[in-house]
VMD Tcl script that draws the C-alpha trace (Angstrom):
set ca {
  {-20.25 -29.67 -6.42}
  {-18.24 -26.78 -5.01}
  {-17.60 -26.91 -1.28}
  {-16.61 -23.57 0.21}
  {-14.68 -23.55 3.49}
  {-14.72 -20.08 5.08}
  {-12.07 -19.00 7.61}
  {-12.64 -15.76 9.53}
  {-10.07 -13.18 10.59}
  {-8.90 -11.64 13.85}
  {-11.33 -11.36 16.77}
  {-14.18 -12.91 14.76}
  {-15.96 -16.24 14.52}
  {-18.29 -18.15 12.22}
  {-21.10 -15.66 12.87}
  {-19.46 -13.19 10.50}
  {-20.30 -15.40 7.50}
  {-24.01 -15.79 8.23}
  {-25.37 -13.88 5.20}
  {-22.69 -15.21 2.85}
  {-23.38 -18.82 3.87}
  {-27.10 -18.40 3.22}
  {-26.51 -16.92 -0.23}
  {-23.91 -19.50 -1.29}
  {-26.21 -22.29 -0.11}
  {-29.11 -20.81 -2.06}
  {-26.86 -20.81 -5.15}
  {-26.39 -24.57 -4.78}
  {-23.00 -24.68 -3.08}
  {-21.97 -26.65 -0.05}
  {-20.63 -24.32 2.65}
  {-18.65 -24.90 5.84}
  {-17.33 -22.36 8.33}
  {-14.31 -23.02 10.53}
  {-14.65 -22.41 14.27}
  {-11.17 -21.24 15.26}
  {-10.17 -22.27 18.77}
  {-10.37 -19.39 21.23}
  {-12.24 -17.09 18.85}
  {-15.61 -18.60 18.08}
  {-18.68 -17.86 20.13}
  {-19.76 -14.76 22.01}
  {-17.06 -13.38 24.30}
  {-14.94 -16.54 24.03}
  {-12.34 -16.50 26.77}
  {-9.59 -17.77 24.54}
  {-6.55 -19.73 25.60}
  {-3.01 -18.41 25.87}
  {-1.71 -21.79 24.61}
  {-3.50 -21.37 21.27}
  {-1.15 -20.67 18.37}
  {-1.17 -20.70 14.58}
  {-0.73 -24.48 14.47}
  {-3.90 -24.81 16.56}
  {-5.86 -22.86 13.95}
  {-4.27 -24.78 11.08}
  {-5.49 -27.96 12.78}
  {-8.99 -26.43 13.03}
  {-9.03 -25.84 9.26}
  {-7.59 -29.29 8.51}
  {-10.37 -30.89 10.54}
  {-13.00 -29.28 8.32}
  {-11.11 -30.12 5.11}
  {-10.77 -33.75 6.17}
  {-14.44 -33.87 7.14}
  {-15.50 -32.61 3.71}
  {-13.19 -35.02 1.90}
  {-14.26 -37.91 4.13}
  {-17.95 -37.24 3.65}
  {-17.45 -37.41 -0.11}
  {-15.48 -40.63 0.12}
  {-12.41 -38.80 -1.19}
  {-11.76 -35.71 -3.28}
  {-13.63 -37.04 -6.31}
  {-16.60 -34.83 -7.13}
  {-15.77 -32.19 -4.51}
  {-14.18 -28.92 -5.56}
  {-12.96 -27.39 -2.28}
  {-12.52 -23.61 -2.37}
  {-10.77 -22.39 0.77}
  {-11.52 -18.75 1.65}
  {-9.41 -16.86 4.18}
  {-10.32 -13.38 5.35}
  {-7.75 -11.12 7.01}
  {-5.70 -13.19 9.51}
  {-7.73 -16.26 8.44}
  {-5.63 -16.62 5.30}
  {-2.67 -17.81 7.41}
  {-4.31 -20.95 8.84}
  {-6.07 -21.43 5.49}
  {-2.80 -21.48 3.53}
  {-1.12 -23.55 6.24}
  {-3.85 -26.18 5.93}
  {-3.85 -26.07 2.13}
  {-0.10 -26.75 2.14}
  {-0.82 -30.03 3.93}
  {-3.83 -31.02 1.83}
  {-2.93 -29.42 -1.50}
  {-4.25 -32.38 -3.49}
  {-7.77 -31.70 -2.18}
  {-7.88 -27.91 -2.65}
  {-9.25 -26.55 -5.93}
  {-8.58 -22.88 -5.16}
  {-7.60 -20.54 -2.33}
  {-9.36 -17.17 -2.07}
  {-7.45 -14.38 -0.34}
  {-10.24 -12.13 0.91}
  {-8.72 -8.69 1.55}
  {-5.72 -10.32 3.17}
  {-1.95 -10.34 3.02}
  {0.30 -12.87 1.33}
  {1.47 -15.45 3.90}
  {5.10 -16.54 3.52}
  {7.06 -19.44 4.90}
  {8.78 -18.56 8.16}
  {6.90 -15.29 8.63}
  {4.34 -14.87 11.46}
  {0.89 -13.42 10.86}
  {1.96 -10.39 12.91}
  {3.77 -9.12 9.81}
  {0.38 -8.64 8.11}
  {-1.26 -6.75 10.99}
  {-2.01 -3.29 9.53}
  {-1.46 -1.29 12.72}
  {2.24 -0.42 12.62}
  {2.39 0.75 16.24}
  {0.87 -2.52 17.43}
  {3.29 -4.56 15.34}
  {6.23 -2.68 16.82}
  {4.90 -3.00 20.36}
  {4.22 -6.74 20.14}
  {7.57 -7.36 18.45}
  {9.30 -5.73 21.43}
  {7.11 -7.15 24.21}
  {4.98 -10.04 22.91}
  {2.08 -9.73 25.30}
  {1.61 -10.74 28.87}
  {2.67 -14.34 29.33}
  {0.58 -16.78 31.28}
  {1.77 -18.75 34.28}
  {3.13 -21.43 31.93}
  {5.07 -18.89 29.86}
  {2.71 -18.97 26.87}
  {1.74 -15.72 25.12}
  {-1.33 -13.90 26.34}
  {-4.37 -12.43 24.60}
  {-4.89 -9.34 22.50}
  {-8.13 -7.61 23.59}
  {-10.74 -7.13 20.87}
  {-11.39 -3.63 19.51}
  {-13.97 -1.32 21.03}
  {-16.68 -0.02 18.71}
  {-14.64 3.00 17.60}
  {-11.38 1.03 17.23}
  {-12.27 -1.24 14.31}
  {-10.84 1.16 11.67}
  {-7.37 0.41 13.05}
  {-7.86 -3.13 11.75}
  {-9.39 -2.19 8.39}
  {-11.91 0.19 6.89}
  {-15.48 -0.23 8.11}
  {-16.84 1.50 4.99}
  {-20.24 0.14 4.06}
  {-20.83 -1.81 7.29}
  {-24.28 -0.93 8.73}
  {-24.29 0.40 12.28}
  {-26.23 -2.60 13.54}
  {-23.73 -5.00 11.98}
  {-20.82 -3.08 13.50}
  {-22.50 -3.21 16.90}
  {-22.93 -6.97 16.56}
  {-19.32 -7.39 15.37}
  {-18.17 -5.60 18.51}
  {-20.48 -7.53 20.82}
  {-19.33 -10.92 19.50}
  {-15.63 -10.07 19.16}
  {-13.25 -12.30 21.12}
  {-9.66 -11.75 22.30}
  {-7.04 -12.91 19.78}
  {-4.57 -15.44 21.20}
  {-1.18 -13.82 20.65}
  {0.41 -17.15 19.79}
  {-1.58 -17.13 16.56}
  {0.17 -13.92 15.52}
  {3.66 -14.68 16.79}
  {4.23 -18.25 15.63}
  {5.89 -18.37 12.18}
  {3.97 -20.07 9.39}
  {5.68 -23.19 8.10}
  {5.10 -24.19 4.48}
  {6.58 -27.08 2.52}
  {5.86 -25.54 -0.89}
  {3.15 -28.04 -1.74}
  {0.57 -25.23 -1.84}
  {2.42 -23.27 -4.55}
  {0.65 -24.85 -7.57}
  {-2.86 -24.39 -6.11}
  {-4.78 -21.72 -8.10}
  {-5.58 -18.57 -6.15}
  {-7.89 -15.57 -6.29}
  {-7.38 -12.25 -4.57}
  {-10.50 -10.29 -3.62}
  {-9.41 -6.69 -3.06}
  {-11.60 -4.28 -1.13}
  {-10.89 -0.89 -2.67}
  {-12.38 0.97 0.28}
  {-9.60 -0.53 2.37}
  {-6.90 0.88 0.10}
  {-6.03 -1.85 -2.41}
  {-7.05 -2.23 -6.04}
  {-6.12 -4.29 -9.08}
  {-4.48 -1.24 -10.62}
  {-2.35 -0.72 -7.53}
  {-1.28 -4.37 -7.59}
  {-0.40 -4.03 -11.28}
  {1.70 -0.96 -10.52}
  {3.58 -2.82 -7.77}
  {4.25 -5.70 -10.16}
  {5.62 -3.25 -12.73}
  {8.13 -2.01 -10.16}
  {9.82 -5.36 -10.64}
  {9.64 -6.74 -7.08}
  {10.54 -10.45 -7.52}
  {8.27 -11.36 -4.58}
  {5.24 -10.21 -6.61}
  {6.15 -11.98 -9.87}
  {4.05 -15.07 -8.97}
  {0.94 -12.84 -9.04}
  {1.21 -12.73 -12.84}
  {0.82 -16.52 -13.08}
  {-2.27 -17.39 -15.21}
  {-3.59 -19.44 -12.27}
  {-3.92 -16.24 -10.21}
  {-7.02 -14.09 -10.65}
  {-8.32 -10.95 -8.99}
  {-11.62 -9.27 -8.21}
  {-12.44 -5.89 -6.67}
  {-15.24 -4.99 -4.29}
  {-15.97 -1.27 -3.75}
  {-16.25 -1.55 0.01}
  {-14.24 -1.71 3.21}
  {-12.48 -4.60 4.92}
  {-15.59 -6.56 5.95}
  {-17.49 -7.32 2.69}
  {-19.39 -10.19 4.29}
  {-21.09 -7.50 6.42}
  {-21.21 -4.60 3.96}
  {-22.08 -6.35 0.66}
  {-22.75 -10.09 1.14}
  {-24.61 -10.40 -2.17}
  {-21.68 -8.97 -4.14}
  {-19.21 -11.08 -2.17}
  {-21.24 -14.22 -2.91}
  {-21.19 -13.46 -6.62}
  {-17.42 -12.93 -6.56}
  {-16.81 -16.17 -4.66}
  {-18.90 -18.16 -7.15}
  {-17.04 -16.58 -10.07}
  {-13.70 -17.21 -8.39}
  {-14.61 -20.87 -7.96}
  {-15.31 -20.98 -11.70}
  {-11.82 -19.65 -12.44}
  {-12.96 -16.21 -13.51}
  {-11.31 -12.92 -12.62}
  {-8.78 -10.36 -13.81}
  {-5.22 -11.48 -14.51}
  {-2.25 -9.20 -13.96}
  {0.06 -8.51 -16.87}
  {3.67 -9.64 -16.47}
  {6.44 -7.11 -16.98}
  {7.46 -6.91 -20.63}
  {11.10 -7.99 -20.61}
  {11.82 -5.96 -23.76}
  {10.20 -2.72 -22.60}
  {11.12 -3.23 -18.97}
  {9.23 -1.88 -15.94}
  {7.46 1.42 -16.57}
  {9.57 3.38 -14.08}
  {12.78 2.37 -15.91}
  {11.69 3.56 -19.36}
  {13.14 6.80 -20.78}
  {12.04 10.20 -19.54}
  {9.50 11.85 -21.81}
  {11.81 14.73 -22.83}
  {15.40 15.15 -23.90}
  {17.48 16.32 -20.96}
  {20.77 18.21 -20.80}
  {24.00 16.46 -19.93}
  {25.06 18.10 -16.68}
  {27.66 17.15 -14.03}
  {26.53 14.84 -11.25}
  {28.23 14.42 -7.90}
  {27.44 11.57 -5.52}
  {27.58 12.21 -1.77}
  {26.58 9.06 0.11}
  {22.87 8.56 -0.58}
  {22.50 12.02 -2.19}
  {23.25 13.11 -5.76}
  {23.75 16.71 -6.84}
  {23.09 17.73 -10.44}
  {25.00 20.94 -11.00}
  {24.27 23.89 -13.30}
  {26.92 25.87 -15.15}
  {27.00 28.77 -12.69}
  {29.63 30.81 -10.88}
  {27.50 31.74 -7.90}
  {25.26 29.86 -5.44}
  {21.99 28.79 -7.00}
  {18.61 27.63 -5.69}
  {18.14 23.88 -5.22}
  {15.21 21.55 -5.83}
  {15.18 18.39 -3.70}
  {13.28 15.50 -5.31}
  {11.73 12.91 -2.96}
  {10.84 9.57 -4.52}
  {7.85 7.44 -3.58}
  {7.61 3.97 -2.13}
  {7.80 1.69 -0.36}
  {10.62 0.46 -2.61}
  {12.15 -2.96 -1.80}
  {15.56 -2.58 -0.15}
  {17.17 -4.79 -2.78}
  {15.61 -3.04 -5.78}
  {18.15 -2.17 -8.45}
  {18.62 0.38 -9.77}
  {17.70 2.45 -6.73}
  {15.29 5.39 -7.17}
  {17.98 8.06 -7.61}
  {18.94 6.28 -10.84}
  {15.40 5.94 -12.19}
  {15.09 7.80 -15.53}
  {11.99 9.73 -14.48}
  {13.67 11.24 -11.44}
  {17.04 11.85 -13.06}
  {15.18 13.52 -15.91}
  {13.66 16.05 -13.52}
  {17.00 16.68 -11.77}
  {18.86 17.21 -15.07}
  {16.16 19.55 -16.33}
  {16.41 21.63 -13.15}
  {20.19 21.88 -13.54}
  {19.74 22.82 -17.18}
  {17.56 25.71 -16.03}
  {20.21 26.98 -13.66}
  {19.29 25.42 -10.30}
  {20.86 22.53 -8.41}
  {18.93 19.26 -8.71}
  {19.11 17.07 -5.59}
  {18.17 13.37 -5.68}
  {18.37 10.97 -2.76}
  {17.69 7.37 -1.87}
  {15.66 7.37 1.35}
  {14.86 4.25 3.34}
  {11.14 3.84 2.70}
  {11.29 0.07 2.16}
  {8.19 -0.80 4.22}
  {5.14 1.09 5.41}
  {6.71 1.20 8.86}
  {9.72 3.11 7.50}
  {8.16 6.56 7.04}
  {9.83 8.09 10.08}
  {13.35 7.14 9.02}
  {12.60 8.11 5.41}
  {11.51 11.54 6.65}
  {14.79 11.81 8.59}
  {16.71 10.91 5.42}
  {14.95 13.69 3.52}
  {15.70 16.24 6.23}
  {19.37 15.20 6.22}
  {19.56 15.51 2.42}
  {18.08 19.00 2.58}
  {20.69 20.07 5.12}
  {23.49 18.54 3.03}
  {22.32 20.51 0.01}
  {21.92 23.76 1.92}
  {25.44 23.41 3.32}
  {26.98 23.04 -0.13}
  {28.69 26.30 -1.18}
  {27.21 26.03 -4.68}
  {23.67 26.12 -3.24}
  {21.83 29.22 -2.11}
  {20.61 27.83 1.20}
  {17.86 30.43 1.40}
  {16.21 29.27 -1.83}
  {15.10 25.65 -1.58}
  {12.16 23.83 -3.13}
  {10.97 20.34 -2.19}
  {9.29 18.10 -4.76}
  {7.50 14.91 -3.62}
  {6.31 11.98 -5.73}
  {3.80 9.18 -5.14}
  {4.06 7.53 -1.71}
  {6.74 10.02 -0.73}
  {3.93 12.57 -0.50}
  {3.25 11.73 3.16}
  {6.70 13.08 4.06}
  {5.56 16.51 2.85}
  {3.53 16.83 6.06}
  {6.53 17.91 8.13}
  {7.33 20.74 5.72}
  {3.72 21.88 5.42}
  {3.29 21.88 9.18}
  {6.37 24.01 9.86}
  {7.66 25.75 6.74}
  {11.10 27.36 7.23}
  {11.67 30.75 5.63}
  {14.15 29.29 3.14}
  {11.56 26.84 1.74}
  {10.28 28.75 -1.28}
  {7.98 26.12 -2.78}
  {6.59 22.64 -2.16}
  {5.61 20.52 -5.17}
  {3.85 17.16 -5.32}
  {3.29 14.99 -8.39}
  {0.67 12.19 -8.31}
  {1.15 12.17 -4.53}
  {-0.38 10.12 -1.76}
  {-1.50 12.77 0.75}
  {-3.11 10.62 3.45}
  {-2.38 7.06 4.63}
  {-4.65 4.47 3.05}
  {-6.89 2.56 5.50}
  {-4.93 -0.69 5.30}
  {-1.55 0.96 5.84}
  {-1.89 0.81 9.62}
  {-0.64 4.36 10.13}
  {-3.48 5.63 12.27}
  {-1.08 7.23 14.75}
  {1.33 8.82 12.27}
  {1.84 12.58 12.21}
  {2.61 12.37 8.48}
  {-0.78 13.48 7.17}
  {-0.52 16.28 4.59}
  {-4.32 16.54 4.53}
  {-4.08 17.87 8.08}
  {-0.72 19.63 7.87}
  {-1.85 21.87 4.99}
  {-3.84 23.84 7.58}
  {-0.50 25.27 8.75}
  {1.03 25.89 5.31}
  {0.38 29.62 5.43}
  {1.50 31.35 2.23}
  {3.91 28.59 1.16}
  {3.38 28.07 -2.61}
  {2.22 24.52 -3.34}
  {2.37 23.10 -6.88}
  {0.34 19.91 -7.30}
  {0.41 17.84 -10.50}
  {-2.78 15.77 -10.67}
  {-3.20 12.87 -13.10}
  {-6.64 12.17 -14.51}
  {-6.17 8.41 -14.65}
  {-5.02 8.06 -11.07}
  {-5.98 5.04 -8.97}
  {-9.22 5.99 -7.19}
  {-7.90 5.23 -3.70}
  {-4.95 7.60 -4.27}
  {-7.01 10.23 -6.07}
  {-9.30 10.42 -3.03}
  {-6.39 11.58 -0.86}
  {-5.58 14.35 -3.34}
  {-9.16 15.59 -3.40}
  {-9.32 15.52 0.40}
  {-6.12 17.58 0.50}
  {-7.41 20.12 -2.02}
  {-10.69 20.53 -0.13}
  {-8.82 21.18 3.13}
  {-6.38 23.52 1.37}
  {-9.29 25.54 -0.02}
  {-10.94 25.78 3.39}
  {-7.66 26.94 4.94}
  {-6.81 29.41 2.20}
  {-3.59 27.64 1.22}
  {-1.74 28.77 -1.92}
  {-2.15 25.76 -4.22}
  {-1.72 25.66 -7.99}
  {-3.03 22.50 -9.63}
  {-1.54 21.30 -12.92}
  {-3.80 18.69 -14.49}
  {-2.75 15.86 -16.79}
  {-6.20 14.57 -17.83}
  {-4.88 11.53 -19.71}
  {-1.96 10.84 -17.41}
  {-1.37 7.80 -15.23}
  {0.59 7.46 -12.00}
  {4.21 7.68 -13.19}
  {3.17 9.34 -16.46}
  {6.64 10.79 -17.20}
  {7.89 7.44 -18.50}
  {4.68 5.69 -19.59}
  {2.53 8.45 -21.15}
  {4.92 10.05 -23.61}
  {2.57 12.67 -25.05}
  {2.53 16.40 -25.74}
  {0.04 16.78 -22.89}
  {2.46 15.11 -20.48}
  {5.42 17.18 -21.68}
  {3.45 20.39 -21.31}
  {2.52 19.47 -17.73}
  {6.13 18.74 -16.77}
  {7.33 22.01 -18.33}
  {4.57 23.95 -16.57}
  {5.42 22.41 -13.21}
  {9.14 22.96 -13.75}
  {8.70 26.62 -14.67}
  {6.41 27.25 -11.72}
  {8.63 25.58 -9.14}
  {11.78 27.26 -10.43}
  {9.98 30.58 -10.58}
  {9.25 30.35 -6.87}
  {12.76 29.11 -6.10}
  {14.41 31.94 -8.01}
  {11.89 34.41 -6.63}
  {10.73 35.54 -10.06}
  {7.22 34.12 -9.97}
  {7.82 32.39 -13.31}
  {11.25 31.26 -14.39}
  {12.10 32.94 -17.74}
  {13.43 30.60 -20.38}
  {13.50 26.85 -20.10}
  {16.27 24.36 -20.43}
  {13.87 21.59 -19.48}
  {14.48 19.58 -22.58}
  {12.79 19.48 -25.95}
  {10.02 17.29 -27.28}
}
mol new
graphics top color blue
foreach p $ca { graphics top sphere $p radius 0.5 }
foreach p [lrange $ca 0 end-1] q [lrange $ca 1 end] { graphics top cylinder $p $q radius 0.2 }
display resetview
């Protein structure tokens, strides 16, 4: 028999699993919920002395009870489910009882790591920064204090409430308890014993994560994500927000039963021969033009005797700080920069410091500094600049949409992210192109939209276009119906080439002030 042990997340208790428990029990499973100290029960007062080890002990007590009742592990298949913060005590307990755990289910949660506190997985960036600087109000004995539970309208800061009925959200708020800060600040300690235990990730797409997005991140070559391609790791998606036990308990029950049976999608490892998609060749031949490196900025120079317009290319992210090569050496981006130089403008590529979702402000500062460096170069016409944003770098476009200087002749975006996803924890950021487009005025905007985009990213583009239409913004959309995110190196087709040429001509036309740039040195098929 399968025995499910369910561990709830921040501010919540066993009550959150009520419908899921009933459905799993009806399906013939044994089900146990873990009452986390200081969180369970209506308006629990909590205890400032409670930390992550306290909650690991709570989970261990239930695991040991299940094993003891069965007279040992024989015949019991324990599936440990951790939602949100709950995955940290769940994994901590599994590390100490790995021989008894059949599978761990990560329910719309982060990936706990040895030595890293649960605070690192809190989505609200401003809260993370604040607690890291001043870790709560200490009690008389010097222990950390309590984090107040969210008010009714504050839950979206902790994850999307999409699909949660109003009555369920009211009850969630009424029963929410303060989170002991020690549970967030104490580092998780793992021995490594948990590593071989099979795992399943249940991704809630309404909260901003999907299997396709995880596959894309794996293809970027981040070593930390390589274990996700292990055959013992499976994935499911649920088209809902962060609380599926409240929004779709029937669907969640089905997924948990299938996960226990070892079903689910498996991510594809990076092909060592082909390499990651972003490091494959650009889809067109590109001219060989001079490149100069100035700190974190590269200039690709045309054969010209007078100052020329410049196009500044802004890569996406977050990109791990130790990723090599860095984005300014990725073939897709260098291909664009060389094509621009071949058409008579200066191509500008930079490495900005978007290594984590909390890095957007400094990445935006890096972009602004690169623009000024380019404008100050005597080979650049500082009054004719275009900015071109890609993927996650799209949020940085907000500053330039909000206040467009006279010298900015065009703003382009290719498969961009134009609003923070719900689980990015950027509720207080000003970097929201979907809002900033209201102030774009007559700035020409060239948007390349891919037809096979990840739904959560495509939704931000459609929201942007709807707002742009309402505000009368000057937007030209170039569609690539059969293109994926990063199509320039993975969808090498005539359709893709035509889209790149179209975008290049349009952007350069605005930069040169001709409407459409005559002639094209943007490579050949």
